[in-house]
N, C-alpha and C positions, 0 to 999 in steps of 0.2 A: 333536674336530670343532669347528670354529669356527662360531660362529653369525653369520649375516649380519645386519647391522643392519636393522631394520624400516624400511619406506619411510616417509618423513615424512608425517604426516597433514595434509591440507589443512583449513584452518580457514575456514569461511564465516561471515561475519558478516551476518546478516539478521534483521530482527525476526520473531519467530514470531507468526503470526496464524492464527486459525482461520477456516474458511469462514463461520462464522456471525457473525464480527466485522465491523463496518462498516469500510469503507475510510476513510482519513483524509480529513477535509473539505478541499475545494479552496477556496482563497480566490477569491471572486467577482471581486476586482479583478485577479487574474492572468489571467482569461479574456479573450480578445480580444473587442472590441466588434463586433457584426454590422454589416456595411456595408450601405448601401442596395441594392447589387447583389445581396447574398446574400438579402435579404428579397424582392426582386423575383423572383429565381430560385425561391425557395420558393413564392411566390404563383403563379408560372407553373406550377410542378410540381403544386401543389394544384388549380389550375384545370384542368389537363390530366387529372388523376386524376378530378376530378368529371365532366368531359365524357365520359371513357371509361366511368365508372359509369353515367351517364345514358344513353349510347348502348346499353350492355348491358341496362339496364332496359327501354328502348324495344324492343329486339329481343325480349326475353322477353315483353313485353306483346303484341307483334304475333304471336308464336308462340302465346301463350295464347289470343288472340282467334281466330286461324285454327283452332286446335284446337276451341274452343268452338263455332264456326260449323259445323264438320264434325259434331260431336256433335249439334248442333241439327238439322241437315238429316237426319241418320240417324234420329233419333227422330220427326221430323215425317213422314218417309216411312213409317216403320213404323206410326205412328198412322193415317195415311191408308189404308194397306193393311188395318189392323185394322177400319177403318170399312166396308170392302167385304165383310167376312165375313158370311155369311148366318146368323149366330148371334145372335139378338136378346138383349139384356142382357149376354151374355158379351162382345160386342165393346166395350161401354161399360166393363166391368171391365178389359178388356185395355188399352184406351186410357188409363184412369186409372193403371194400373201403369206403362205406358210414360212417362207424364208424370212420375210419381214418380221413375222411373229417370233421366229427363232431368235433373231437379233434383239428384239424387244425383251424377250424373256432372259436372254443372257445378260443384256445390259442392266436389267433390274437386279439380277442375281449378283452381279459384280459392282453394283452401285454406280453405274455410269448413266449419265443423262442420255435419253433417247430422243431422236428426232427422225420422223418417218422420211423426210426428204433426204437427210444425210445418209440414212441407212440404204435408201434406194440408190443413191449415188455411189455408195461404197460397193454395193452388190454389182451394179453395172460396171464400175471400174475394175472390179476383181474378175468378173466373168469375161469382159472384153467382147469378142465376137462369138462367144459360145452361146449366147442367147438366141441368135438367129438359127443355129443348128437345132436347138430344142424346139423352136417354133416350126421348123421344117418337119421334124419328126412328128410333131403334133398334127400338122396338115396332112401328112401321109396317111393318117387314120381315115381320111375321107375315101381312100381307095377301097371299094367294096370288098368285104370278107378278108382277102389276102392282106390288104394294107394294115388292117387292125391287128391281125394275127402276127404278122411279121414285125411290126413296129412296136407294139405295146409293151412286151416283156423287156426287150433291151432298153427302150425309152424309160420305163419305170426304174430299172436298175441304174441307168445313167442319172436320172433326176435325183434319186435317193443318194447316190454317191456325191453329186454336186452339192446337195444340201448339207451332207455330212462334212464335206471339205470346207464349205463356207462357215459352218458352225465351229470347226476346229480352228480356222483362221481367226475368227472373232474371239474365241476362248483364249487363244495364245496372245492376241493383242490386248485383251482386257486384263489378263493375268500379269502382263508386263506394265500395267498402269495406263494403258492407252485409252483413248476415248474415240467417239465418232468424229470429233473435230480434228484429231491428228492422225486419222487413218490414212495410210499411204499404200495404195494398192500395188504400186510398182515394187516396193520393198517386200511385200507379203505374197506376191504372185508365185515366187519359187516355193514357198511353204505351201501355198494352195495346191500347186501341181503335185507336190510330194504327197499331200493328203489325198488327192484325187486318185493317185496310183495305188494307194493302199486298198 
């Protein structure tokens, strides 16, 4: 039997390099110089990308604000409804928990860390002596028939307005990049009073 000759082997000449080896350096003089048209095109592309990012951020802020206002209206309405309840003192506790929940929801919406203790302290500092007035109006509900009829409706409106004003203050503070750690009630009390008068 005759053996057939083996096919000729191809010889490839290429330098062996490993993946971890660096590519050979390119001579900077060999690179083409960027033309003014190229830099203008790059600047226009960067400008368009920045405008698109800015528009997207503005849409996100508008959505965030609309959502925050919905949360605010919901909690203010619930607080006003809690003010009508014929349960002295319990209504005040319910309103306090609704206000804490409002701040919790707003902080989650704005991406701010929430602490129950700090939120309680912020509400107390913002309201000042106003809490005792709300407690007195709650206690007046104990007066038979007339006490409940005379106090409930104005108290419900006042509680709803206070909750609304608290929510607006925290929205304003969070939109400016504030947190519960840097909340300064003295600086925001004027804004709180303006929102309360609305």
